[in-house]
N, C-alpha and C positions, 0 to 999 in steps of 0.2 A: 154516485157510487162507482161509476165507471172511471171518473177522474181520480178518485181515491185509489182504486186498484192500480191505475197506471203509475201513480206516485209511489205506491208501495213497491211495484216492480222496478221502477227506476232506482229506488233506494237500494233494493237488493242487488241490482246490477252494479251500482257504484261501490258497494261493499266488496264485490268480487274482482274489481279492476286491480291489476297489480301495481299500477302507478298510484301515488298518493293524490287524493283530491281534497282541495281546500276551497270552500265557498264563503265569500263575504258579501254583505249588502252594499248599497250605494254609499254608505257612510264609512265603511271599513270595518264593520262589526262582523265577527265570525258567526256564520250560520250553520255550517256543516263541515265535518272532518270524517273521512272514511277510515276503515281499518288499516289499509296499507299505509296511510299517512302516519298513523299511530306507530306502526312497526318501523317505518323508516326514521321518524324523528325521535321516537322514544317518549313523546308527549301524549298524554291521554286526551280524548275529546272533551272530557269533563273539565279539564283545566283551560281549554281553549274556547269552547263554544260560549258565545255571549260576550267575549272579550274583544276590545278594539285593537286593531293591528298596531296602532301607534304605541299603546301601552305595552303590548307584548314585545314589541321591538325594544323599547326602553328597558324592559325587564330582562333582556338578553335571550329571549326565545329565538329570535332571528337577528342576524347582523344587518339584514336589509330586507324590507318587505316589498315583494313584487306587486302585491295588491295595491299598496299606496302609490307605487310608481304608475300603475295602470290608471288609477283615479286621477293622477296628475296629468298624464300624457293622453289619456283617453284612446289608447291603442294597445295592441298586444305587446308584452314585454317578456323577454327571456333573460335569465341570469344563471350563471354557474356559481354555486356557493356551498359552504359547509353548513350542515343542518343538524340540529339535535344534540343530545347529550354525548353521542359518540362521534360528533363532527364528521358525518358522512358527506361525501361529495355528491351533489345532486344538481340536476338541471331543473330549474323552476320556470314554468311558463304560465303567465297570467293572461286570460282572455276576457275582455269586457262583453257583457250582454246588455244591449241597449233597448230602451223603451221607444215607443213610436215618436216621442218628442225629442229623441236624440240624447236623453240623459241616461246615465248608467244605472241599471237596476241591480245586476249582480256582477261579481268577478269570480270566474271559475279558474282556479290555479291547479295545474297538474305538476306533480313532483316525481321525477324519475331518479332512482338511485344509480349513480354511475361509479360507485366506489370500486367495484370489482373491475369495471372497464378501465379505470385509471390504474388499478394495480397491474392489470395485464399490460397496459401501455408502459408502465414503469419497468416491468420485467423485460419487455422487449427492448426498452432503452438500455437497461442494464446489460442485456445480452449483446446488443450492438456495441456498447461501450467496452465490454470485456474483449470483444473481437478487435476493436480499435487498439486497445491497450497492448494486446499481444503482438501487434504489428507496428507499434508506434514507440514512444519514448518512455513508457512506464513499464514496470514489471508487475505482473499479476499472477499470483499462485493460488490454485485451489489444491490443498494438500492431497497427496496420494499416499500409497501405503508405505513408501520408502521414507524412513526416518532421516532427517538431515544429518550429514556427516560432520562431526566435529572431532578431528584427529589431534591427539596431544599425548605427551608423556610428562609434561612439566606439572609441578605442583600448583603453580599459579593458575593454569588453565583448568586444572581439576577443581580448584576452589570456585572458579567462575561458573563452571558447568553445574556444580552442586547447588550454587546459588540460583541459577536458572531453573533447575528442577524444583527448588523451593518456592519461587515466586510465580512460576508459569500459570498455575491454576487460578491465580487472583487477577482481577481486571486492572491491576495497578499499572500506571504509566511508568515506562522505563527509559532512561537515557543511557545510551551506549557511547562511550568515548574511546578514543585511541587513534593512532596515526593511520594514514591511508594504507589500505591493503592488509590490515591485520585480521579481517574476518568479521567485521561488525554486522554485516548483513546475514552471515551464517548464524550468528548468535540470535539475531532477530527471528530468523526462520525456526530455530530451535525453540524459542519462547512460544511462538505461534503453534508449533507442532505439539508441544507438551500441554497446551491449554485446552479448555473445553470449546475453543473456537476453531479447532483444527479443520473442521469440515466447512468452515466459512472462508470467505476470501481474505487474503492478505494483500493489501494494495501498497505499493512502494513508489514514492515520488522523490526525485532528487531536486531539492529546492534551489540548487545552483544552476540547474540545467535550463530553466525557463525564464523568460522576461517577466517582470513583476506583474503586469496586467494579465498576461496569459496564465501565470501561475494561479492567480485569484479565480479566474473563470473556470479553470480546470478543477480546482479544489471545490469550489462552491456551486458550480453550474450556474445557469441563468435562465430566465423566463424569455418567451418570445419577444423580440424587439427591445431587449434590455439595453442594447447599445448598438451603434453603427457597425454593421458587419456581422451581427449575431445571427445564428441560425434561426430561421423563421419559426421553427418548432420548439426552440429552446434547447437546453442541453442539461443532462443529469450530471451532477458533480461527482468527483472521485470520493468525497467524504460520504455521500449517500451510497455509493457502491460498496463502501467498506462496512456498512451497517451490520452489526452483529459479528464483525470480524476484527481484523487487526490492521492498523494504518502505520506504515513506516515512513517517517519524515527524515530522509537522508540529507546530510549537509544542512541541518536545521539552522545553523549559525548564519546561513546566507539568506534566510527569509527576511524580507523588508519589514520595517517597523509597523507600517500601516496594516500589513497582513497579519502580523503577530497579534495585534489587538483583536482582529476577527477570529483568529484561531483560539485565543484565550477564551473568548465568549462561547465558542463551540464546546470547549472542554468544560467550562464552568456550568453552562446551561444544558449541556447534552442535547443540543438541537442545532440544526443548520437551516439557513434561509438562502435561497438562490438569489443571485444578483437580479435586481429588478422585481423581486417577488415580495409578497406580503405574508405568505404562510410559512411557518416553520415546521420542519420535520424532525421528530424525535430520533435520536441516534444512540446506539449502544456500541461504542468503539473502544478498543484498547490501543492507546497511542504508544508507539515506540519511536524514539528519536535517536539519531546518530550524528556524530560530528567529530572532526579531527581538530577542531578549534578549542581554545580556552574560553568557554562561555562566561565564566566569572569575570574574565578580563573584558569581554564584550559588554557585560552588564555595567561594569565600572566605567567604560567608555561611553555608555549610553546608546550603543547600537543593538542591544538586546534587552528586552523587557525583563525585569527582575521577577515580576509576578508570574510570567509565562515560564521562566527558567525553573522556578520551584514547582510549578504545576507539572512540568515534563519530567523533572528529576525527583520523582517520589522514590525510585530506586535507581542507583547509578551503577553501571558495570563498566569498569575501566579495563580495556584490553591492552596489554603491554606489547611493545614491538617485538619482532621475532628474535632480535639479537639479545633480548633479555629473557628469552625462554628457548635456549638452543636445544634443549631436549626434544623440542617439537619438530626440529628441522628434518631429522631422518625419517620419522613416520610420514610427514607431509610429502617429502621428496619421493619416498617409495610409493605412496598412494598416487601422486600425480604421474609418476613414471609408468606404473602398471596400468593405470586408467587410460593414459594417452597411447600407450603401446597397443592396447585393445582397440581404441578408437581409430588409430591410424593403421592398424594391422601390420605392425612391424615387430621384429624380435631383436632386442638389443639388451645390453647390460651396462650398468654403471661400474667402472673400476673402483676398487676400494679407495685408491688415492683421490678419485673424483669425489666420492662421498665425504672424505675427510676435508677436502677443500670447501665443499658446500657447508660443512659444519662450522668452519672457521670464518666464513664470510659474514659481514654485518647486515646484509639485506635491507638497504634503505627503503626498498619498495615492499618489504615484508612478504606475506604469504603470496600476494599477487605476483610479485617479482619472481619468487621461487617457482611458481607454476610456469611463468613465461620462459624462464631459463630452461626448465625441463623440456618444455615443448620445443624451444629453439634447437636444442641439441638433438632431440629425437628426429626432427624433420630435416635438419641441415647436415648432420654427420652421416656419411655413408658407411662407416665402420660398424662392426658388431659391438665392440667395446668402446664406451665413451670415456675418454681420459681427460685429465685436467686441461690439457692444451686445446681441447675441443670447446671449452667454455668460452663465452664472449670475452674479447680482449679487455674491455673495461673491467670485467669481473676479475680476470687474472691480475691485471695491474693493481687493482684495489687490494686484492688478496696478498700480493707480494709486498705492497707498501705497509700492510698491517703487521708484517713480521718484523720484529724489532731487532733481533740479534743478527750480526753478520753471518754467523754460522747457519742460521735458519734460512736466511735469504739465499746464500750460496746453495744450500741443499734444495730449496724450491726451484732455483734456476736450473740446477743440474738435472733435477727430475723432469722439468719441462723439456729440456734438450733431448734427453734420452727417450722419453715417451714419443716425442715428435719424430725422432729418427727411426724408432721401431715402426711407427705408423707409415713413414715414407718408404722404408726399405722392406717391410713386410715380415721381418724376423729379427730376433735378438742377435743372432750370429752376424747377419749382414749389417745391422746397425752398429755393432761393435767394430766391425772392420772399417766402416765409414768414419767412426769416431776415433779410430786408431787405438783401441783398447781391447783386451782379451774378453771374449764373450762371457767367461765365468765372472768377470768383474761386474758386468751388467746384471747377471743373474743374481749375484749377492746383493747388489743395491736394490733391485726390485723386490727381493725377498724381505729385506730389512724394512722397506716402506710398507709392505703388506703387514708385517708384524707390528709396526707402529700403529697402523690403522686398527688392527684387531685389539690393541691395548687401549684405544680411546674410549 
């Protein structure tokens, strides 16, 4: 009677243990499963008790049986594996109970759920990686309350922005094409901001900035010891970091073919596997790609996969160069001028003739070049008024060469000489004296230039 009470008490104790308990006999047949094991695994004791571990393993209840390993090795065995219907991460430890003759009588296995622990570890890795990204070679944005600025007056940019507003809410992949410096990244930011992912990360990677092997390990991450020189604790990949958010692949045309195959698999199967790993992680990512290359040409040449091209180009947004949307030059120039004045704490103005010259320039570097020119004159010109002769020499030379008629060339050259003289001598009267003309002549010329600018 006493023995029966002890057994009942032990049974009760096992039922209250938070770890899962699984007991098999010397042959591998299941004898007992506690309540915690049912909770962790999602399997009921009714479908396990009386069943042999080999049969259960073959039927997919476990990917590996620690009890069978203990029977084989006759010693304690521990494994980290995924268990049950929900594929929870668990530590499984099997301990043999020996009889006096040295044979195994029972194997008692404890199962501890470490899913939350792994989630915390992954969150820590994500936080550390985000910190690294912000101080390294990638760009990471968690959207704030400020809407990305897309400044334009042109009808072509109006059409593009309206299309962005239409597609942003859908998880559709987008390919943004256009010359360098036209603002492809800003369009990607706007898509992310207008989507339901705006509170999630947007990860941006320049595919041309990293060596092939480093690009792969950064995108996919790796398990401990995956290759020589790998971090001993492994590394979370940028694709995992972008889960539920947006991933911008800049300069996608530079991605090596071998990596294109792996990226295609990620997009198709919506999961990623770290280098050296065996487990896949489900992903929910909106891919945006950007390039200044002709990908159709690269497909024809065999340097870009056609199937990946069509996966990325579900929607294409083609951003034209600045010279094809000159209506955008003035609002962009004004925006950069006032923003940089505030940043550098200077008070200056652009002369009307300078604005006119900005408007006629072809801007081979597009919006990026425009911003750089504005910053250049703001920090390098000591005068309050910024005139055309303050612009970079290469800029002025190109602008003069673009004027086709002799009359316009002479007018531009005359304008440059007069404005430079006024700058040098400090007043129109003194400049007129130095140029040996009446000061009223200069006043008339300057007035006519301003009237021309107002009429543009």
